[in-house]
DOZATOR-754922 format. One record per atom (N, C-alpha, C, O): y, x, z. Coordinates in steps of 0.2 Angstrom, whole numbers, padded with zeros to 4 digits, always signed. Each point is the difference from the previous one (the first is absolute). Layout:
! DOZATOR-754922
YXZ ...
! end
This chain:
! DOZATOR-754922
-0094+0103-0120 -0005-0005+0002 -0007+0003+0001 -0002+0004-0003 -0001-0006+0009 -0006+0003+0002 -0005-0006-0001 +0000-0005+0002 -0006+0007-0006 -0005-0004-0001 -0006+0000+0005 -0002+0006+0002 +0000-0011+0000 -0005-0001+0005 -0005-0005-0003 +0001-0004-0004 -0008+0005+0006 -0005-0005-0002 -0004-0001+0006 -0001+0004+0004 -0002-0010-0005 -0005-0002+0005 -0005-0005-0003 +0001-0002-0006 -0006+0000+0010 -0005-0005-0003 -0001-0005+0005 +0000+0000+0006 -0001-0006-0009 -0002-0006+0004 -0007-0002-0002 -0001-0001-0006 -0004+0001+0010 -0007-0001-0001 -0001-0008-0001 +0002-0004+0005 -0006+0002-0009 -0002-0007-0001 -0006-0002+0004 -0004+0005+0001 +0003-0011+0001 -0006-0002+0003 -0005+0000-0006 +0001-0001-0006 -0007+0001+0008 -0006+0000-0005 -0002-0007-0001 -0003-0003+0004 +0006+0000-0009 -0001-0007-0002 -0005-0001-0004 -0001+0003-0006 -0004-0008+0007 -0006-0001-0005 +0003-0002-0007 +0005-0004+0000 -0008+0005-0005 +0002-0001-0007 +0000-0007-0001 +0004-0002-0004 -0008-0003+0007 +0000-0007-0001 +0005-0003+0005 +0001-0006-0001 +0003+0010+0005 +0005-0004+0004 +0007+0002-0003 +0002+0005+0001 +0001-0010-0003 +0007+0001-0004 +0005+0000+0005 +0005+0004+0000 -0005-0008+0006 +0005+0000+0005 -0003+0003+0006 -0004-0003+0003 +0008+0008-0001 -0002+0003+0007 +0003-0003+0005 +0006-0002+0000 -0009+0000+0006 +0002-0003+0006 +0005+0005+0003 -0002+0006+0001 +0008-0008+0001 +0005+0004+0004 -0003+0002+0007 -0003-0004+0003 +0005+0010-0001 -0001+0002+0007 +0004-0003+0005 +0005-0004-0003 -0005+0005+0009 +0004-0003+0005 +0007+0001-0001 +0004-0004+0001 -0002+0010-0002 +0007+0002-0001 +0003-0003-0006 +0005-0003+0001 -0009+0002-0006 +0003-0003-0006 +0000-0008+0001 +0005-0003-0003 -0009+0001+0007 +0000-0008+0001 +0007-0001+0004 +0003-0006-0001 -0001+0010+0005 +0006-0001+0004 +0006+0000-0005 +0005-0004+0001 -0005+0008-0006 +0005+0000-0005 +0000-0006-0004 +0005-0003-0001 -0011+0001-0001 +0000-0006-0004 +0002-0006+0004 +0003-0005-0003 -0004+0005+0009 +0002-0006+0004 +0008+0000+0001 +0003-0005+0000 +0000+0011+0000 +0007+0000+0000 +0003-0002-0007 +0005-0004+0000 -0009+0006-0005 +0003-0002-0007 -0001-0008+0000 +0005-0003-0004 -0010+0000+0007 -0001-0007-0001 +0006-0003+0004 +0003-0005-0002 -0001+0008+0008 +0006-0002+0004 +0006+0000-0004 +0005-0003+0000 -0004+0009-0005 +0006+0001-0004 +0001-0006-0005 +0005-0001-0001 -0011-0002-0001 +0001-0006-0004 +0001-0006+0003 +0001-0006-0003 -0001+0006+0010 +0001-0007+0003 +0007-0001+0001 +0004+0004+0002 -0002-0010-0005 +0007-0002+0000 +0003+0000+0007 -0003-0001+0005 +0010+0002-0004 +0003+0001+0006 +0000-0007+0004 -0001+0000+0006 +0001-0005-0010 -0001-0007+0003 -0004-0004-0006 +0000+0002-0006 -0002-0008+0008 -0004-0004-0005 +0005-0002-0005 +0004-0004+0001 -0006+0006-0008 +0005-0002-0005 +0005+0005-0002 +0003-0001-0005 -0002+0007+0009 +0004+0005-0002 -0002+0004-0006 -0006+0002+0000 +0011-0001-0005 -0002+0004-0006 +0004+0006+0000 -0002+0004-0005 +0006-0003+0009 +0005+0006+0000 -0003+0006+0004 +0001+0006-0002 -0004-0007+0008 -0002+0005+0004 -0007-0001+0003 -0002-0006+0001 -0002+0011+0000 -0006+0000+0004 +0001+0003+0007 +0006+0002+0001 -0011-0003+0003 +0001+0002+0007 +0002+0008+0000 +0004+0002+0004 -0008+0002-0008 +0001+0007+0000 +0007+0002-0003 +0003+0004+0002 -0001-0007-0008 +0006+0002-0003 +0006-0002+0004 +0005+0004+0000 -0005-0009+0004 +0005-0002+0004 +0001+0005+0006 +0005+0002+0002 -0011-0001+0001 +0000+0005+0005 +0002+0007-0002 +0004+0003+0004 -0006-0001-0010 +0002+0007-0002 +0008+0000-0001 +0003+0005+0001 +0000-0010-0004 +0007+0000-0001 +0004+0000+0007 +0005+0003+0001 -0008-0006+0004 +0003+0000+0007 +0000+0007+0003 +0005+0002+0003 -0011+0001-0004 -0001+0007+0003 +0005+0005-0004 +0003+0004+0003 -0002-0005-0009 +0004+0004-0004 +0007-0001+0002 +0004+0005+0000 -0002-0011+0001 +0007-0001+0003 +0001+0003+0007 +0005+0003+0001 -0010-0003+0003 +0000+0003+0007 +0002+0007-0001 +0004+0003+0003 -0008+0000-0008 +0000+0007-0001 +0007+0002-0002 +0003+0005+0002 +0000-0008-0007 +0006+0001-0004 +0006-0001+0005 +0005+0004+0000 -0005-0008+0005 +0005-0002+0004 +0000+0003+0007 +0004-0001+0004 -0010+0004-0003 -0001+0003+0007 +0000-0005+0005 +0003+0000+0006 -0006-0006-0008 +0000-0006+0005 -0005+0002+0006 -0005+0002-0001 +0007-0005+0007 -0004+0001+0006 -0006-0005+0000 +0001-0005-0004 -0006+0007+0008 -0006-0005+0000 +0003-0007+0003 -0003-0005-0002 +0007+0005+0006 +0002-0006+0003 +0004-0004-0005 -0001-0006+0000 +0005+0009-0004 +0004-0004-0005 -0005-0002-0005 +0001-0006-0003 -0006+0010+0001 -0005-0002-0005 -0004-0006+0002 -0001-0005-0003 -0001+0005+0010 -0003-0006+0003 +0004-0006-0001 -0002-0006-0001 +0008+0007+0003 +0005-0006+0000 +0001-0003-0007 +0000-0006-0001 +0000+0011-0004 +0001-0002-0007 -0006-0004-0002 +0001-0006-0004 -0007+0008+0005 -0006-0004-0002 +0000-0007+0004 -0002-0004-0004 +0004+0004+0010 -0001-0007+0003 +0005-0005-0003 -0001-0006-0001 +0007+0009-0002 +0005-0004-0003 -0003-0003-0007 +0000-0005-0002 -0003+0010-0001 -0002-0001-0007 -0006-0005+0000 +0000-0005-0003 -0004+0006+0008 -0006-0005+0001 +0002-0007+0002 -0003-0005-0002 +0009+0004+0005 +0002-0006+0002 +0003-0004-0007 +0001-0006+0000 +0000+0010-0005 +0003-0003-0006 -0006-0002-0005 +0001-0004-0004 -0007+0006+0005 -0006-0001-0004 -0004-0006+0002 +0001-0002+0005 -0005+0000-0010 -0004-0006+0001 -0005+0002+0006 -0001+0006+0001 -0002-0011+0002 -0005+0001+0005 -0006+0004-0002 -0004+0003+0004 +0002-0003-0011 -0005+0004-0002 +0001+0007-0002 -0004+0003-0003 +0010+0000+0006 +0002+0006-0002 -0005+0005+0004 -0003-0002+0005 +0002+0008-0008 -0005+0005+0002 +0004+0007+0002 -0004+0005+0000 +0010-0005+0001 +0004+0006+0002 -0002+0003+0007 -0001-0004+0004 +0000+0010-0004 -0002+0003+0007 +0005-0002+0005 +0006-0001-0002 -0007+0001+0008 +0004-0003+0006 +0005+0006+0002 +0005-0002+0003 -0007+0008-0003 +0005+0005+0002 -0002+0007-0003 -0004+0000-0004 +0008+0005+0006 -0001+0007-0003 -0007+0002+0001 -0003+0004-0004 +0000-0005+0010 -0007+0002+0002 -0005-0003-0005 -0004+0004-0003 +0004-0010+0002 -0004-0003-0005 +0001+0002-0007 -0005+0000-0004 +0011+0001+0002 +0002+0003-0007 -0003+0007-0001 -0003+0001-0005 +0003+0003+0010 -0003+0007-0001 -0007-0001+0000 -0004+0004-0004 +0001-0008+0008 -0007-0001+0000 -0003-0003-0007 -0005+0002-0002 +0009-0006-0001 -0002-0003-0007 +0000+0006-0005 -0005+0001-0004 +0011+0003+0004 +0000+0005-0005 -0004+0006+0001 -0001+0004-0004 -0001-0003+0011 -0005+0006+0001 -0006-0001-0004 -0004+0005-0001 +0002-0011+0000 -0006-0001-0004 -0001+0003-0007 -0005+0001-0003 +0011+0001+0001 +0000+0004-0007 -0004+0007+0001 -0002+0003-0005 +0002-0001+0011 -0003+0007+0001 +0003+0006-0002 -0003+0005-0001 +0009-0006-0001 +0004+0006-0003 +0004+0003+0006 +0006-0001+0000 -0009+0004+0004 +0003+0003+0006 +0004+0007-0001 -0001+0003-0006 +0004-0001+0011 +0003+0007-0001 +0000+0003+0007 -0002-0003+0005 +0002+0010-0005 +0000+0004+0006 +0006+0004+0001 +0003+0002-0005 +0000-0002+0011 +0006+0004+0002 -0003+0006+0004 -0003+0000+0005 +0005+0006-0008 -0003+0007+0002 +0007+0004+0002 +0004+0001-0004 -0004+0001+0011 +0006+0004+0002 +0000+0006-0004 -0006+0003-0001 +0011+0000+0000 +0001+0007-0003 +0005+0004+0003 +0005-0003+0003 -0005+0009-0004 +0005+0005+0002 +0006-0001-0004 +0000+0000-0006 +0006+0000+0010 +0006+0000-0003 +0002+0005-0005 +0004+0000-0004 -0008+0006+0005 +0002+0006-0004 -0005+0000-0006 -0001+0005-0004 -0003-0010+0003 -0005-0001-0006 -0006+0006+0001 -0003+0002-0005 +0002+0000+0011 -0006+0005+0001 -0007-0003+0000 -0004+0003-0002 +0004-0010+0005 -0007-0003+0001 +0001-0007+0001 +0005-0003+0001 -0011+0000-0001 +0000-0007+0002 -0005-0001+0006 -0005+0004+0000 +0006-0009+0004 -0004+0000+0006 -0006-0005-0002 +0000-0006+0000 -0005+0010-0003 -0006-0004-0003 -0006+0004+0001 -0001+0006+0001 -0005-0011+0000 -0006+0003+0002 +0000+0004+0006 +0001-0002+0006 -0003+0009-0007 -0001+0004+0006 +0007+0001+0004 +0000+0002+0006 +0005-0003-0009 +0007+0001+0003 +0003-0007+0002 +0006+0000+0001 -0009-0005-0001 +0003-0007+0001 +0003-0001+0007 +0004-0004+0000 -0006+0008+0005 +0002-0001+0006 +0005+0006+0002 +0002+0000+0006 -0001+0005-0010 +0005+0005+0001 +0007-0002+0002 +0002-0006-0003 +0002+0009+0007 +0006-0002+0001 +0006+0004-0003 +0006-0002-0001 -0008+0008-0002 +0004+0004-0004 -0004+0005-0004 -0006+0001+0001 +0009+0002-0006 -0003+0004-0005 +0000+0007+0003 +0005+0002+0003 -0010+0002-0003 -0001+0006+0003 +0005+0006-0003 +0001+0005+0004 +0001-0006-0010 +0004+0005-0003 +0007-0001+0001 +0004+0004+0002 -0001-0010-0005 +0007-0001+0001 +0002-0003+0007 +0006+0000+0002 -0011-0002+0002 +0001-0003+0007 +0005-0006+0000 +0002-0002+0005 -0001-0001-0011 +0004-0006+0000 -0004-0006+0003 -0005-0001-0002 +0009-0002+0007 -0004-0006+0003 -0002-0006-0004 +0004-0001-0005 -0009-0002+0006 -0002-0006-0003 +0004-0006+0001 +0002-0004-0005 +0000+0003+0011 +0004-0006+0001 +0007+0001+0002 +0002+0006+0003 +0003-0011-0004 +0007+0001+0002 +0000-0001+0008 -0005-0003+0003 +0010+0005+0000 +0000-0001+0008 +0000-0007+0001 +0003-0004-0002 -0007+0003+0007 -0002-0007+0002 +0006-0003+0004 +0003+0003+0005 -0001-0009-0007 +0006-0004+0004 -0003-0005+0004 -0003-0005-0002 +0004+0006+0009 -0002-0005+0004 -0008-0001+0000 -0004+0004+0000 +0002-0011+0000 -0007-0001+0000 -0002-0002-0008 -0005-0003+0000 +0009+0005-0004 -0002-0002-0007 -0006+0004-0003 -0002+0005+0003 +0000-0007-0009 -0006+0004-0003 +0003+0006-0003 +0005+0002-0001 -0010+0003+0001 +0001+0006-0003 +0001-0001-0008 -0004-0003-0003 +0009+0006+0001 +0002-0001-0008 +0000+0007-0003 +0003+0005+0002 -0008-0004-0007 -0001+0006-0004 +0006+0002-0004 +0004-0005-0002 -0002+0011+0001 +0005+0002-0004 -0001-0002-0007 +0005-0001-0004 -0011+0002+0001 -0002-0002-0007 -0006-0003+0000 -0005+0001+0003 +0004-0006-0008 -0006-0004-0001 -0002+0000-0007 +0005-0002-0005 -0011+0004+0003 -0002-0001-0007 -0004-0007+0000 -0004-0002+0004 +0006-0001-0010 -0003-0007-0001 -0006+0001-0006 +0001+0003-0005 -0007-0004+0007 -0006+0001-0004 -0003-0007-0002 -0002-0003+0005 +0002+0001-0011 -0003-0006-0003 -0007+0002-0003 +0000+0002-0006 -0006-0003+0009 -0006+0002-0003 -0001-0003-0007 +0002-0006-0001 -0005+0010-0003 -0001-0001-0007 -0006-0005-0002 +0001-0004-0004 -0006+0006+0008 -0007-0004-0002 +0001-0007+0000 -0002-0003-0005 +0005-0001+0010 +0000-0007-0001 +0004-0003-0005 -0001-0005-0003 +0006+0009+0001 +0004-0002-0006 -0004+0001-0007 +0001-0005-0004 -0005+0010+0004 -0004+0000-0006 -0005-0005+0000 -0002-0003-0006 -0001+0001+0012 -0005-0005+0000 +0002-0007-0002 -0003-0004-0003 +0010+0003+0004 +0003-0006-0002 -0001-0001-0007 +0000-0006-0003 +0001+0011-0001 +0000+0000-0007 -0007-0002-0003 +0000-0004-0005 -0005+0006+0008 -0007-0002-0002 -0002-0007+0003 -0005-0003-0002 +0009+0000+0007 -0002-0006+0002 +0002-0006-0004 -0002-0006+0001 +0006+0008-0006 +0002-0006-0005 -0002+0002-0007 +0001+0006-0002 -0004-0011-0001 -0002+0001-0007 +0005+0001-0005 +0000+0003-0005 +0006-0005+0007 +0006+0001-0004 +0003+0007-0001 +0003+0002-0005 -0005+0002+0010 +0002+0007+0000 -0006+0005-0001 +0000+0005-0003 -0006-0007+0006 -0006+0004+0000 -0002+0002-0007 -0002+0005-0002 +0003-0010-0003 -0002+0001-0007 +0004+0006-0003 -0002+0002-0006 +0008-0001+0008 +0004+0005-0003 -0001+0007+0003 +0004+0005-0002 -0008-0004+0007 +0000+0006+0003 -0005+0006-0003 -0003+0004+0003 +0003-0004-0010 -0004+0005-0003 +0004+0003-0006 -0003+0003-0004 +0010-0003+0005 +0004+0003-0005 +0000+0008+0000 -0005+0003-0003 +0009+0000+0007 +0001+0007+0001 -0003+0004-0006 -0005+0004+0001 +0008-0005-0007 -0002+0004-0006 +0005+0005-0003 -0001+0002-0006 +0005+0000+0010 +0005+0005-0002 -0004+0007-0001 -0005+0001+0003 +0008+0004-0006 -0003+0006-0002 -0001+0004+0007 -0005+0003+0001 +0010-0004+0004 -0001+0004+0006 -0007-0003+0004 -0003+0004+0002 +0002-0011-0002 -0006-0002+0003 -0006+0001-0004 -0005+0001+0003 +0005+0000-0010 -0005+0001-0004 -0003+0007+0002 -0006+0002+0001 +0011+0003+0000 -0001+0007+0002 -0003+0000+0007 -0005+0003+0001 +0007-0007+0004 -0002+0000+0006 -0008-0003+0000 -0004+0003+0004 +0003-0008-0008 -0007-0003-0001 -0005+0006-0003 -0005+0000+0002 +0008+0004-0006 -0005+0005-0003 -0001+0005+0006 -0006+0003+0000 +0010-0001+0004 -0001+0005+0005 -0004-0003+0006 -0004+0003+0002 +0005-0010-0001 -0004-0003+0006 -0004-0006-0004 +0002-0006+0001 -0007+0008-0004 -0004-0004-0004 -0003-0006+0005 -0001-0005-0002 -0001+0007+0008 -0003-0004+0004 +0004-0006+0002 -0002-0006+0001 +0009+0008+0000 +0005-0005+0001 +0001-0005-0006 +0001-0006+0001 -0002+0009-0007 +0001-0005-0006 -0005-0004-0002 +0001-0005-0004 -0007+0005+0008 -0006-0004-0002 +0002-0007+0001 -0002-0004-0004 +0005+0002+0010 +0002-0006+0002 +0007-0002-0003 +0005+0003+0003 -0004-0008-0007 +0006-0001-0003 +0005-0003+0005 +0006+0000-0001 -0008-0003+0007 +0005-0003+0004 +0002+0005+0006 +0003-0002+0005 -0005+0008-0005 +0002+0005+0005 +0008+0000-0002 +0002+0000-0005 +0002+0001+0011 +0007-0001+0000 +0004+0007-0001 -0002+0005+0003 +0006-0005-0008 +0005+0006-0001 +0007-0002+0002 +0002-0005-0001 +0000+0010+0005 +0007-0001+0004 +0005+0005-0002 -0002+0006-0001 +0008-0008+0001 +0006+0005-0001 +0004-0001+0007 +0001-0005+0002 +0001+0011+0000 +0004+0000+0006 +0007+0003-0001 +0000+0005-0003 +0005-0008+0005 +0007+0002-0001 +0004-0001+0006 -0001-0005+0003 +0007+0009-0003 +0004-0001+0006 +0007+0003-0002 +0001+0004-0004 +0004-0007+0007 +0007+0003-0001 +0004-0002+0007 -0001-0005+0002 +0006+0009+0000 +0004-0001+0005 +0006-0003-0002 +0003+0001-0005 +0000-0005+0010 +0007-0003-0001 +0003-0001+0006 -0003-0001+0006 +0010+0000-0006 +0004-0001+0006 +0002-0008+0000 +0004-0001-0004 -0007-0003+0008 +0002-0007+0000 +0007-0001+0003 +0003-0006-0001 +0000+0011+0004 +0006-0001+0003 +0006+0004-0004 +0005+0002+0004 -0006-0001-0010 +0004+0005-0004 +0007-0003+0001 +0005+0004+0000 -0004-0010-0001 +0007-0003+0000 +0004+0001+0006 +0006+0001+0000 -0010-0001+0006 +0004+0001+0006 +0000+0008+0002 +0003+0001+0005 -0006+0003-0009 +0001+0007+0001 -0004+0003+0006 +0000+0006+0002 -0005-0010+0000 -0005+0002+0005 -0006+0004-0003 -0003-0002-0005 +0002+0008+0008 -0005+0004-0003 -0007-0003+0002 -0002-0001+0006 -0002+0000-0011 -0007-0003+0001 -0004+0001-0006 +0002+0000-0005 -0009+0000+0006 -0004+0002-0005 -0006-0005+0001 -0004+0001+0005 +0002-0005-0010 -0005-0005+0000 -0005+0001-0006 +0003+0000-0005 -0009+0001+0007 -0005+0002-0006 -0006-0005+0000 -0004+0000+0004 +0005-0005-0009 -0006-0004-0001 -0005+0003-0004 +0002+0003-0005 -0009-0004+0006 -0005+0003-0004 -0004-0006-0003 -0002-0004+0003 +0002+0004-0010 -0003-0005-0004 -0006+0002-0003 -0001+0006-0002 -0004-0011+0001 -0006+0001-0004 +0000-0005-0005 +0000-0006+0001 -0002+0009-0007 -0001-0005-0006 -0007+0000-0002 -0003+0005+0000 +0001-0011-0002 -0007+0000-0002 -0001+0000-0008 +0003-0004-0003 -0005+0010+0001 +0000+0001-0007 -0006-0003-0004 -0001+0000-0006 -0004-0004+0010 -0005-0003-0003 +0003-0007-0004 -0003-0002-0005 +0009+0000+0007 +0003-0006-0003 +0003+0002-0006 +0003+0006-0001 -0002-0011-0004 +0003+0002-0006 +0007+0001+0001 +0003-0002+0005 +0001+0006-0010 +0007+0001+0001 +0004-0006+0002 +0005+0001+0003 -0006-0007-0006 +0004-0005+0001 -0001-0003+0008 +0004-0004+0002 -0008+0007+0001 -0001-0002+0007 +0001+0005+0005 +0003-0001+0006 -0005+0008-0007 +0000+0005+0005 +0006+0002+0002 +0001+0002+0006 +0005-0003-0010 +0006+0001+0002 +0004-0006+0003 +0006+0001+0001 -0009-0006+0000 +0003-0006+0003 +0000+0000+0008 -0005+0003+0003 +0010-0005+0000 +0000+0000+0007 -0006-0002+0004 -0002+0003+0005 -0001-0009-0007 -0006-0002+0004 -0006+0005+0001 -0004+0000+0004 +0004+0005-0009 -0005+0005-0001 +0002+0007+0002 -0004+0005-0001 +0010-0004+0004 +0002+0006+0002 +0000+0000+0008 +0004-0004+0002 -0008+0008+0001 -0001-0001+0007 +0004+0006+0004 -0001+0005-0001 +0005-0008+0006 +0004+0006+0004 -0006+0001+0005 -0002-0004+0004 +0001+0011-0003 -0005+0002+0004 +0003+0003+0007 -0003+0000+0005 +0008+0004-0006 +0004+0003+0005 +0007-0001+0000 +0003+0000-0005 +0000-0001+0011 +0007+0000+0000 +0002+0005+0006 -0001-0001+0005 +0005+0006-0008 +0002+0006+0004 +0007+0000+0002 +0004+0002-0005 -0001-0004+0010 +0007+0000+0002 +0002+0007+0004 -0005+0003+0002 +0011-0002-0002 +0002+0006+0004 +0007+0002-0002 +0003-0002-0006 +0000+0007+0010 +0006+0002-0001 +0000+0006-0005 +0005+0002-0004 -0011+0001+0003 +0000+0006-0004 -0004-0001-0006 -0005-0004+0000 +0006+0008-0005 -0003-0001-0007 -0007+0003+0001 -0001+0005+0004 -0004-0008-0007 -0007+0003+0001 -0002+0007-0003 -0003+0004+0003 +0006-0003-0010 -0002+0005-0004 -0007+0001+0000 -0004-0004-0002 +0001+0010+0005 -0007+0002-0001 -0004-0003+0006 -0006+0001+0000 +0009-0004+0005 -0003-0003+0006 -0003-0007-0002 -0003-0003+0005 +0003+0001-0011 -0003-0007-0001 -0007+0000+0001 -0003-0005+0002 -0001+0010-0003 -0007+0001+0001 -0002-0002+0008 -0005-0003+0001 +0009+0004+0003 -0001-0001+0008 -0001-0008+0000 -0004-0002+0004 +0008-0002-0008 +0000-0007+0001 -0005-0003-0004 -0001-0006+0001 -0001+0009-0006 -0005-0002-0005 -0007+0000+0003 -0005-0003-0003 +0004+0006+0009 -0007+0001+0003 -0004-0007+0001 -0006+0000-0002 +0009-0005+0004 -0004-0007+0001 -0002-0002-0007 -0006-0002-0001 +0010+0002-0004 -0002-0002-0007 -0005+0005-0003 -0005-0003-0003 +0005+0009+0004 -0005+0005-0003 -0006-0001+0004 -0005+0000-0004 +0005-0001+0010 -0007-0002+0004 -0003-0006-0003 -0006+0000-0001 +0010-0005+0000 -0003-0007-0003 -0002+0001-0007 -0006-0002-0002 +0009+0006-0002 -0002+0002-0007 -0007+0004+0000 -0004-0001-0004 +0004+0005+0009 -0006+0004+0000 -0006-0004+0002 -0006+0001-0003 +0007-0006+0007 -0006-0005+0002 -0002-0004-0006 -0005-0001-0002 +0010-0001-0002 -0001-0004-0006 -0003+0004-0005 -0005-0003-0004 +0006+0009+0003 -0002+0004-0005 -0008+0002+0002 -0004+0000-0005 +0003+0002+0011 -0006+0003+0002 -0005-0006+0002 -0006+0000-0003 +0008-0005+0006 -0005-0005+0003 +0001-0007-0004 -0005-0003-0001 +0011+0002-0001 +0001-0007-0003 +0000-0006+0005 -0002+0001+0005 +0005-0006-0008 +0001-0006+0005 -0003-0006-0004 +0001-0001-0006 -0006-0003+0009 -0003-0006-0004 +0006-0005+0000 +0003-0002+0005 -0003-0001-0010 +0005-0005-0001 -0003-0007-0003 +0004-0005-0002 
! end
């Protein structure tokens, strides 16, 4: 396990001001949470607008449902519901509603030989200068260019900020009292001054999702654990964040650092500059 640390800077709140007003980004989240509490229709007690939408999107993902079939399914479901129903009308409106969560991801093309990722200064390169393996598969007709390999990157900062947006989780973000973190605090005394600075653990392991079919494949999810939370919370699924998903035919071995670059860059920003939350 690799330990990483970063800091989140607080607003300077006057001592006589108990409740700080949320910034514009936070207001968007609170509006979405308000929508989450809105019943699917007037008098409905089983589902809210958000919970119903999330379940339908989950079904679409699990069954590889096309957008057209999804739209058709929604129109049928809406015809069964009372006139006061608040279900989105189609897939576009569904994505627009869920996008308000602000938990976006980035897709970054990568070399199939695990040599590099097409990132920052190399974002427009078409092949790696050393292995010369092409970036894209041969184009078929007028179709889009398809990369050989894609890294999925889920930024960490907005996920950490969500913890501080709720009083139910923010109050627990001062734990981190293991011996390892006490030693870290002694070495980095400036970091230890603020009890809400965030201590993180990073871990990964590869697996073959197609093992039963005998297909050679290596998938590496990279997880981040928030050690500020007490043990009863920090190892629970809601507080373990997947930051990177690295797919490919070849095992990573020592090449994993190539793919960690976006995460390391983000951690450096959080450590050196901080993010107001």
